[in-house]
C-alpha positions in Angstrom: 35.7 27.0 12.8 36.0 23.6 11.1 34.4 22.4 8.0 31.7 20.3 8.5 32.5 17.2 6.3 30.2 16.3 3.1 27.0 14.0 3.4 28.7 11.2 1.6 25.7 9.4 0.2 25.3 12.4 -2.0 29.0 13.6 -2.7 29.5 10.0 -3.5 26.2 8.9 -5.0 26.1 5.1 -5.5 24.0 3.1 -8.1 21.4 2.3 -5.5 20.5 5.7 -3.1 18.9 6.8 0.0 15.8 5.5 0.7 13.7 8.0 3.2 11.2 5.4 4.6 8.1 6.4 6.8 6.5 3.7 8.2 5.4 1.7 11.5 8.2 0.4 14.0 8.1 -2.7 16.4 10.6 -3.1 18.8 9.9 -6.9 18.4 9.3 -8.5 14.9 9.4 -7.9 11.9 7.0 -5.2 10.5 6.8 -2.1 9.0 10.7 -0.4 9.1 11.8 -3.2 10.6 10.9 -5.1 7.8 12.0 -2.8 5.0 15.0 -1.1 6.2 17.1 -4.4 6.4 16.6 -5.9 2.8 17.5 -2.3 1.2 20.7 -1.8 3.1 21.3 -5.3 2.4 20.3 -4.4 -1.7 22.9 -1.4 -1.1 20.7 1.9 0.0 21.4 4.0 2.6 18.1 4.0 4.7 17.1 6.9 6.9 14.0 5.3 8.2 11.0 7.8 10.6 8.8 5.8 12.7 5.0 6.5 12.2 4.4 4.5 15.2 6.7 2.4 17.8 4.7 -0.5 19.1 6.0 -3.1 21.5 5.5 -5.6 19.0 2.9 -5.7 16.1 -1.4 -5.0 16.6 -1.9 -9.2 16.0 -0.5 -10.1 20.0 -3.0 -10.1 22.4 -2.0 -6.5 23.8 0.6 -4.1 22.5 1.7 -0.8 24.1 3.5 2.2 22.6 3.3 5.9 20.9 2.2 7.0 17.8 4.1 10.0 15.7 1.8 12.7 14.6 2.0 15.2 11.9 3.5 17.8 13.0 5.9 15.6 14.9 6.6 14.0 11.4 7.6 17.9 10.0 9.8 18.5 13.1 11.9 16.1 11.9 12.0 16.9 8.5 12.5 20.5 9.4 15.6 19.0 11.6 16.9 17.2 8.4 16.3 20.0 6.5 18.3 22.8 8.4 21.1 20.6 8.4 21.1 20.2 4.5 20.2 16.2 5.0 17.2 16.1 2.9 18.4 15.2 -0.5 17.0 11.4 -1.0 16.3 9.5 -4.0 13.4 7.6 -3.1 10.6 8.2 -0.4 8.8 4.8 0.5 6.1 5.1 2.2 3.8 2.0 4.4 1.0 2.1 6.9 -0.5 5.6 7.6 -3.4 5.7 10.4 -4.5 9.3 9.9 -5.5 11.8 7.5 -3.4 14.5 9.7 -0.6 12.2 9.2 -1.0 11.3 5.1 -1.4 15.4 4.6 1.9 16.0 6.4 3.6 13.4 4.4 2.3 14.9 1.3 3.9 17.7 2.1 7.3 15.6 2.7 6.8 14.5 -0.6 6.9 18.4 -2.4 9.7 19.2 -0.2 11.7 16.4 -1.0 11.0 17.0 -4.9 11.9 20.9 -4.3 15.7 19.4 -3.6 15.6 16.4 -5.7 12.9 16.6 -8.8 14.0 12.5 -9.6 12.8 11.4 -6.2 11.0 8.2 -6.7 7.9 7.8 -4.6 7.2 4.2 -3.8 3.9 3.8 -2.1 2.2 1.2 -0.3 -1.1 2.2 -0.1 -2.2 0.1 3.2 -6.1 0.2 3.6 -6.8 -3.2 4.4 -6.6 -6.7 3.2 -9.2 -9.6 2.6 -12.6 -6.8 2.8 -11.6 -5.4 6.2 -10.6 -1.8 6.3 -7.5 -1.6 8.7 -7.8 2.3 8.7 -10.1 5.4 8.7 -12.6 5.7 6.0 -11.8 8.9 4.9 -8.3 7.8 4.5 -9.3 6.5 1.1 -10.3 10.1 -0.7 -7.0 11.4 0.3 -5.3 8.3 -1.2 -7.2 8.7 -4.2 -7.0 12.5 -5.1 -4.1 13.4 -3.3 -1.1 10.2 -3.1 -1.9 8.7 -6.2 -1.2 11.1 -8.3 2.2 12.0 -6.9 3.6 8.4 -6.1 6.0 6.8 -9.1 5.5 3.3 -8.3 1.9 1.9 -6.7 2.3 -1.6 -4.5 -1.9 -2.1 -3.2 -3.3 -5.5 -2.8 -6.6 -6.7 -4.3 -8.7 -5.0 -1.7 -6.8 -1.7 -1.8 -6.9 -1.4 -5.7 -10.5 -2.1 -5.4 -10.6 1.0 -3.1 -8.6 3.0 -5.1 -10.3 2.5 -8.2 -13.9 1.4 -7.2 -13.3 -1.8 -9.8 -14.3 -4.9 -8.4 -11.5 -7.5 -9.2 -12.9 -10.9 -9.9 -10.7 -11.8 -13.3 -6.8 -10.9 -14.5 -8.9 -8.8 -17.0 -10.2 -6.7 -14.0 -6.6 -6.3 -12.5 -5.2 -4.8 -15.6 -8.0 -2.3 -15.8 -7.2 -1.6 -12.5 -4.0 -0.7 -13.4 -4.5 1.3 -16.1 -7.0 3.5 -14.1 -4.2 3.9 -11.4 -2.0 4.7 -14.3 -4.3 7.7 -15.7 -4.1 9.1 -12.4 -0.6 9.4 -11.9 2.0 6.7 -11.1 4.3 5.1 -13.8 4.4 1.8 -12.2 1.4 -0.3 -10.6 1.9 -3.5 -8.8 -0.9 -5.6 -7.6 1.0 -7.3 -5.1 -1.3 -10.1 -4.6 -4.8 -10.9 -5.7 -6.6 -14.3 -5.5 -8.5 -14.7 -8.7 -9.9 -18.3 -10.1 -8.1 -19.9 -6.9 -4.8 -18.7 -7.9 -2.5 -16.1 -5.8 -1.3 -13.8 -8.7 0.7 -10.6 -8.3 -0.2 -8.3 -11.4 2.5 -5.8 -12.7 2.1 -2.9 -15.3 4.9 -0.1 -16.3 3.6 2.4 -18.6 6.9 3.4 -19.8 5.2 6.3 -22.3 2.4 8.2 -22.0 1.1 7.7 -25.9 2.2 3.8 -25.4 0.1 1.1 -23.3 1.7 -0.3 -20.5 3.5 -3.2 -20.5 1.7 -5.7 -18.3 2.6 -9.5 -16.5 1.6 -11.8 -14.1 3.9 -14.1 -11.6 1.7 -16.8 -10.1 2.6 -17.0 -6.2 3.2 -20.5 -4.8 0.2 -20.7 -1.9 2.3 -21.1 1.4 -0.3 -22.8 3.9 0.4 -20.1 6.5 -0.6 -16.6 7.6 2.6 -13.9 7.8 2.9 -10.6 9.4 5.2 -8.2 7.7 5.2 -9.6 4.1 3.5 -6.7 3.0 6.1 -4.3 3.7 9.2 -6.2 2.7 7.7 -6.9 -0.7 7.3 -2.8 -1.5 11.0 -2.5 -0.2 12.4 -5.7 -2.3 10.5 -4.0 -5.0 12.0 -1.0 -4.4 15.4 -2.5 -4.3 15.1 -4.2 -7.5 13.7 -1.8 -9.7 16.0 0.5 -9.3 18.6 -1.9 -10.6 16.4 -3.1 -13.4 14.5 0.6 -14.4 13.0 -0.2 -17.5 12.6 -4.0 -16.3 9.6 -4.6 -13.6 9.1 -7.8 -14.9 12.6 -8.9 -13.5 12.1 -6.7 -10.4 9.2 -8.3 -9.4 10.2 -12.2 -10.5 13.4 -11.1 -8.1 11.3 -9.7 -5.3 8.4 -12.3 -5.0 11.4 -15.4 -5.3 13.2 -13.5 -2.5 10.0 -13.7 -0.4 8.9 -17.2 -1.4 12.4 -18.2 -0.4 12.2 -16.1 3.0 8.5 -17.9 3.6 9.6 -21.7 3.3 12.5 -21.3 5.7 10.3 -19.4 8.1 7.9 -22.4 7.9 10.5 -25.0 8.1 12.4 -23.2 11.2 8.4 -22.9 13.0 8.4 -26.6 12.2 12.0 -27.5 13.7 11.0 -25.5 16.4 7.5 -28.2 17.2 5.3 -25.4 16.2 2.1 -26.3 13.5 2.7 -23.2 11.6 -0.6 -23.4 10.0 -2.1 -22.2 13.5 -1.2 -18.5 14.4 0.6 -15.9 12.2 4.3 -16.0 12.1 6.8 -13.3 12.6 9.2 -13.9 9.3 12.9 -15.0 9.5 14.6 -11.8 7.8 17.7 -12.0 9.6 18.8 -15.3 8.5 17.7 -15.3 5.0 20.1 -12.4 4.1 21.4 -14.8 1.2 17.5 -15.0 -0.3 17.6 -11.3 -0.1 21.2 -10.6 -1.4 21.1 -12.6 -4.2 18.1 -14.4 -5.0 17.1 -17.7 -7.2 14.4 -16.8 -9.3 12.0 -19.4 -9.0 9.0 -17.3 -10.0 8.7 -16.3 -14.0 6.3 -13.5 -15.2 4.1 -14.2 -18.2 3.5 -11.3 -20.6 0.0 -10.1 -21.2 -0.2 -9.4 -25.1 
């Protein structure tokens, strides 16, 4: 019987890695895995997507159709990979998850992957809502708080999600840093509040706890406001943070600078292209120009600088 060829991403490990990405999928447009897989591939990763939902388009359109994966179907896929010795991943990435049962299965996936590779990096975007509005059932919040946050390596919530996870109101930068410390105490070594509107400024606040006995290194990046609303930017931001923090594992500031600068260049291109097509980009939510922004993803110019907190 012929010998089965090795899994080359394991047999010949690269300086990037192999990512299992469990997120939503749309046939058209760029959200969830459609927003995360391609950028990670451009940054050198092998990416295996599992689509938690498969919809015709994102839910902001007048209608959408499709299917939702349940927890047992997710586990079926994991068992299929395990039966063929295909479960060696360096990274797990999760985004929008719509039910407690699916999230509970994701926790089983974390355990299973770490039994194969104890050094697995779990990057979790706890998609709960935005601007005061919940996107998911209320009972997911406690599961994230009690079970998901403790096993995550990096957490990338927005302002509203941080408030839900910590119970702290964020009205100042100091509140943001305190919330990061609260999350560090629960588990993750890296916390990035991807967007927080404070004193009419849009900020990214990052925090990296390198050792238990040391205070975290913390910083902010002021994000230029673009007068338009985009879909898929949170999913893209988390993917870029995964990619760049893998390249700069001890320098979260540089990773965040590259991620934010890359995103800003892509969003500017998106707005310009809608204008060229004769559409006012401030009047509707926009699909991002992901494919057209490959250069800005692969090798961004740093335009947004981190400022360290003392």
